[in-house]
N, C-alpha and C positions, 0 to 999 in steps of 0.2 A: 556276508553282503550278497554274494552270488545267489545263495539259497533264498534270501529275502526277495531278490529281484525275480527269481523264477516263480516263487510263490505268488507274487503280485501279478505276473503275466498269466499264470494258470487261473487265478481268480477272475481276471478280466475276460479271459476266453470263456470261462464258465458263465459269467454274467451276460456276455454277448449272446451265447447260445440260448440262454433263458429268455433274453429279449426277443430273439428271432422266433422262439417257440410261442411266446405270448402273442406276437403279431400274427402268426399263422393261425393260432387258435381263434383269435377274434375274427379273422378274415373268413374262416369256414363256419363261424357261428357256434363253435364248441364252447365259447365263453362270451358273455356279454362284453360289449366294448367298454362300458364303464367299469365293469369288474376287471377287465384286462388292464385298463389304465391304472386302477388301484394296485394291481399286482406288480405292474412295472415299478411303481413307487416302492412297494414293500420288498420285492424280490431282487431288484436291480439297484435302484438309486440309494436306498437306505443301507444296502449291504456293501456298497462301494466305499472304500476308505477315501481319505483325502487324496485327490488326484495328484499323481507324481509327474506325469508327462502328458504330452499332447494326445497320446492314444487314450489315456484315461479320460481326458476332457472331451474327446470326440465321442466316446461311449456315453458319457453323461449327457452330452447334447442330443445324441440319438434317442436315448431313453426319454428325456423330457419332451422332445419334439413328438415322439410317438405317443406319449401320454396325452399331449395336447390334441393330436389328431383323433385319438380314441375318444376323448371326452367330447370333442366337437360332434362326433358322430353318435354319441350316446343319448338316449332319451332320458336317462337318469341324471345326467350331468348338465351343467349350464355352461353358457359361453364364458362366465366368470372363471369356472374351473379350468376350461381350456386356455383362457388368457393367462392364468397363474402358471400353468405348466409351460406355456410359450415363453413367458418372461424369464422363467428359470433356465430354459434352453438358451435364451439370448445371453444370459449371464455367462454360461459356459462358452458360448460362441465368441464372446468378446475376448476370451483368453486365447483363441486360436487364430492362426493366420487367415485372412479373408479367402473364401472359397466360393466361386460363382455357383458351383453345384449345390452347395448348402443354401445359399441365398436364393437360388431359383426355386427351391422348395418353400422357403419361408415367405417370400413376397406374396404369392397368391393366397397362401393360407392366412397371413396377417390381414390382407385386404378383405377376405371373406369374413374373418372373425370380427373386424370392425363393424360390419353391417349387423352382425348378430348382437354385438354389445350395445348398439345404438339405443334400442328400446329399454335396456336395463338401467341406463342413466349413470353408469360408473365412469365418471369423468377421469379419475386418477388412472384406472386400469386402461381406459381407452387411449389416453395420452401416451402411455408407455407402449401400447401395442402399435400406435401410429409411429412412434419413434423406431420400433423394430422394423416396421415396413420401410421407413425412410433409409434405415441402415442397409436393409436387404437390397433395395433398389440402387443404392450407391455402388454395391458390389456387382449386382446383376441387373443392369438397367432394362434389359429386354424382358425381364420376368414380371415387372410390376407396372404401375401407372407411370405415365410420363410426368415430367416436371410440372407442366401446367395443371394436370389433374391432381397431383400431390398438393399443390398450392391451393387449388380449389377445395380440397378436402380439409386443409389445415385449420380453418377457423373453428370448425366444430370441436377440435381437440385442443386448440390453444386458448380457447375461452376459459378464463379463470385459472390458467396454468400458473400465472405468477404467484397466486396464493398457495399453490400446492407443491411447486417444484422449485429447485434451486435455479439461480440464473445460469449456472454452468450447464445444467441439463437442457434448459430452454435454448441456450446459445448453441449447443451441439446440434439440436434439431434444426434450428434456423440455418446453420452451416450446411446441413444435409439438403435442405430445401433449396438453398442458393446454388449448391453444386448440381442438383437435379435440373434446375432451370437453365444453368449454363450448358448442360448436355443436350437440353431439349431444343429441337428445331422449331421454334415458334413460327406461326404462319407469317408474321410480319413484325416490323420493329415496334409498331404501336401496341400489338398484343404483348410483346415482351415487356415493354415499359409498364403496361397495366399490371402484369404479374409482378414485376419488380416493385411497383408501388405497394402492392399488397404485402410483400416481404418487408418493405420499409416500415409499414405500419405495424406489422407483427413485432418487429424489433422495438418500435416505440412503445407498444403495449407492454413489452417485457422490460422496459426501462434500460435498454442496451444501446447506448449512444454509439459505440464503435460499430456494431453490426448494422445499426440504422444508417450510419454514414456509408458503410460498405455497400448497402443495398439502395443507395440514393438513386431514384428513378429518373431524375431530370426535373428541372424547374416547372415544366408544363404539368407535371403530375403531382406537384406538392402544393397544397393549399396553405393559406396563411395560418390556419389552425394547426396543420402539420408542422410548419416552421416554428410556431410557438412551442408545440410539444417537444420538438427536437431540441430547441434551446433549453427547455426545462430539464430534459433528460441529460443533455450535455453538461448542464450546470452541476449535475451529481456524478459526473464521470470520475473514474479513479485517476485518470491521467489527462493532462491538458496539452495536447499537441496542436499544431496549426489548424487541423481540420475541426477539432472540437471547439477551439476558440472562434473559428469562422462561423460555425453553426450558432454559437451564442450571439455573436455580433449580428448575424443575419436576423435572428429573432428580435434583437433590440431595435432593429431598423423598422419594425412593423408599426411603431407608433407609441404614443405616451401611455395608452391603456395597457399594452403588452409590457412596456418597460416597467410600469408599476407592479404588474402581476409577477414579473420575474425578479423583482428586486430582493424579496426576502430569501428565496433559495440561493440566489447569487451571493448575497451578503453572508449568509451562513457558511456557504461552501468556500468562499474566498478568505475566510478567517484562518490564519495559520495556527495549527495545533501546537501545543507546547512541545511535543516530541517530534515535530516535523523534521524530516531529513533535509540535507542540502538540495537534493534533487526535487523534493516536494516544494521547498521554498522557492526554487527557481521557477517551477511551473505556476505556483500561486502568484508570484510576482507578475508573470505574463498575463494571468487571468485578471488580476486587479488593474493592471495598466490598460487592458482591453476594455474593461467595463467602466473605467474612470472617465473615458471619453463620453459615455452616455449618462453617467451619474456624477458629473464634475462638481455639482453643487452639494452633493451629499458628503458627509464626513467619513463614512466607513471605508471607501476605497483608499483614501489617503492615510487613515489610521492603520489599515492593514499594510500598506506599502511602507510606512514608517517602521512598523514592527518587523517586517521582513528584512528591510535594509539593516536595521539594528542587529538582527540575528546573523546576517551575512557579513557583519563588520564593515559596512559601507557608510561611514559617517555623512558624507556629502549627500547621498541619496536619502538617508534617514532625515536629515535636517531639511532638505527640500520638500519632502512629503509632509513633514511636520509643519512647515511654513504654509503649505496649501491648506492643511487642516486648521491652522490658526486663523486663516482668512475667513473661514465660515463660522457658523454659530452652532456647529454640531458638538456632540459629546466627545471629549478627549479620551475617556475611559482610561486604559493603562498605557496609552501612547507616551506620555511624559516619562513614566518610569522606564519604558523600553529604550528611549533615546538618551536619557540622562547619563548613563555610563559612557556613551560615545562622546557626548558633550564634555564630560569630565576629562576623557582621554585627549580630546582635541584642545583642551585648555580653557573651555568656557565654564569655569568653576562656579562662578556666582549663579549663572543660569542653571547649571546642574543642581546646585544646592536648592534652588527654588522649585525646580520641576520634579526632581527625583523622588522615588519612594524612600522610606526612611534609611535603608542601608546606603543607597547612593548619595542621599543628601548628607549623611554623616561623613562619608568619605570626602565629599566636596568641601565641607566645612573644615575638615582636617587639612586638606590641600591648601586652603586659604590661610589657615593658621600657620602652616609651614612657611608660606610666602611672607607672612607678617612677623610676629614675634612669638616663636614657639613657646617661650617661657610663660607667655600669657595665656596659653591654651587653657580653657576652663576645665575643671575636673569632670564636669558633666560630659564634655566631648570625649575625654579619655575613657570615661566609663562606657560611653556608647560604643567606642571602637573595641573595647575589651569584650563587651557583650556580643557584638557582631562576630568577633573572632571565635567565640565559643559556641555560637548558635548553629547547630547542624541544619536548620531549615534554610539558612542563607546560602546562596550559591557559593561554591568553594572559591571561585575567583574573587568574589567580593570579601569573603572571610579572610583570605590570604592578604588581600590589599589592606584590610582593616588592621591586621596584625603588623603589617609592614609600616603603615603610617603611625601606629601607636609607638613603635620602636623609634622611628625617625623623629617624632616629636620629643621623645625622651633624650635622644642623642643631641638634637638641636638645643635642648634646654640644659645640656651639660651633664645629664645623668647616664654616664657611659655604662655602668654596671647593669642598670635596668634595661638599657638599649640592647646590650649583648644577650641578656636572658630572653628578651622578647624576639629578637632577630633569630636566635637559634630555634625557638619554638616555631616561628613562621617558616624558616627554611626547612624544618623537618616535615612540614606539610607540603612544601613545593621545592624539592631539592634542585630542580632545573632552573630556578629563577636567578639569573645572573645579577640583577639589581639587588636582590636580598643578600647575595654573597658579597657584593661590593660594599653594601652598607654595614654588614657584619665585620668586614675587614676594617672599615673606618672606625667602628666602635671599639674593636679590639686594640687598634693602634692608639686610640684615645686612652685606653686603659693600660697602655704600656706593654701589651703582648704582641710585639712586632713579629715574632716567628709565626704565631697562629694567624695573624693578620695577613702575612705574606701568602700563606697556604690558601686562604679564602680569596685573596686577590687573584691568584692563579686560576682558581675555579671560575671566577667571574670572567676572566680574560678568555677562557675557552669559548664563551658565547660571543666574543668579539671585543676588539680593542676600542676603548674610548679615552679621550684625554684625562677624564677624571680617574679612571682605573689605573692608567699609567702613572699619574701623579701619586695615587695611593701606594702603588708598588714602589715608586721612588722613595716615598716617606718610610715605608716598612723596611726597605733595604738599608736606607741611611740609619734608621734606628737600630738595625742589626749590625752596623759597622761596615757594610759593603758600600763604600762611597762611590766607587767606580760603577757598580751596578745601578746605583741610584741615578748617577749622571746619565748613563745610557738610557734608562727608562724615561728621564725627563726630556732627552733629545727626541725620543719617539713620540712623546706627548705633543 
C-alpha cells in the first residue's frame, strides 16, 4: 500500500513538471500554443489515473485550465476548444473546496471567452461557460462582473436554456445570480427591484415556481401577464405550500378570461394520482379547496375532494364533497366508486349498492342479505363474493371482506362446516383481523369444537374486548365444562 502511494505521488510530481515545462515552452515560443495545449492533454491529462485525492484533482484542474488558456491564445484553435477545456477544468474544480485564488483566475477568463463564443452561436457551450463565470464570481466577487452586470448578461445565455438543460442546472444558475444581486450595492432600491424583476421572469421562463416566488420583486414590477404566468407555473409545482397557493389564487383573481385559461392545468394537476402519498393528498386537498372557491360551479374540484377524502378515510368530508358534486350537472366519473366503500362502512348499504363499482356493490348486497334472511341469499351473490375473493386485481381489503361476508352468510344459514373452511381461508390472508377470528370462533363453536373456538376467541380479544366476544368466550368455556370461567366472562360482557 505504501509503495502504491509513493508511486502515485512520484507520477503526480512527474506530470506536474511536464505541465510546467509545456507552459514555459509555449511562453517562449518553442512550441505553438495550440500544440502545447494538445500535449497537455496527451502527456498530462490522459496519463493521469483516476484522481485519488485533492492534490490529484488540483493538478487536473491546472492542466485543463492551462489547456483552455493555450487554446484561447492559439490561431489554430477556436473558442469552442477553449470552452471545452474550461468546462473540464470546472468539473474538477467542483470537487475541490472553494478557493478565491482559483476563481480569481477563472472569472475574467470566462468573461472574455463568452465574448469570443458569441459570434459562433454555440448556445449550449455558452450557457455552461456563463454558469462557470457565475460560480467563480460567487467565490471571488471582486474578480468578475457585479451582480447587475451578470443579470444584464444572463438573457443571452438563458434564452432557450429550458430546452437544453435540466431544471436543476438552470435553478443552480438562478441561485448564483440571486446571490450576486444580494451582494451587489445597487445604486437605489428602484434599480434593485428592476433587476429582481428580471430574475423573477428568468425563473418564470424556466418554469420554476419556487425560485420565481423567492425572486418576487414587488407588486409594482409584476404585470397581470406575469401574475398569470406565475399562477400557471405554480399550478405545476411539485409542492403546494401557502406561497404557491397564494400565487395561484392571485392569478385567479385576474378575471374570468384568465380563470378559463388556468382551468385545464389546474384541473389536471389537482387530480390525485393513484399512488399519491398521504403528504401529497394533504397538499392536493389544500389546492382543490383553494380553487373550488373560483370554480364552485364546476364538478372537478368536488370530484377530486371526494376522492381525496375517501383515500384519507374521512367519510364526512367525502360525503360532503359528493353532495356538492351531486348538486351540479357535471360528470361523476369514478367519484361514486371512491366513496361507496365509506358509505358501506358508515352503514349506508343501499346507497353503496347503488353507487359502488362492482366489488363494492356486491359487498353492499351481501351486507343487506345478512341483515335480512341469509338463507335466502341468491347463489349468484355467493358466486360474486367467491369470484371477488379469488380475483388478484381487486384491492386486498375488498377481497378479504368478500371472503369474510361469504363465510358469514354460510354461518347465518346454518352451514357451519362451510363457514369454518371459508373463514380459515380469509384469516390466512389477514391474520390480524379480529372480526374474522371472532367469527371463526363462532363457527367452530357451532360445529362443536369448543377448544379451538376458545383459542380463536382469545386471538380476537387481543384486539380489544367487545360484549359479543366475551359472550362467545363464555359459550366456549361452558361447552368445555368450565362453568365458573363462563360466568366470569358473562359478567365482564
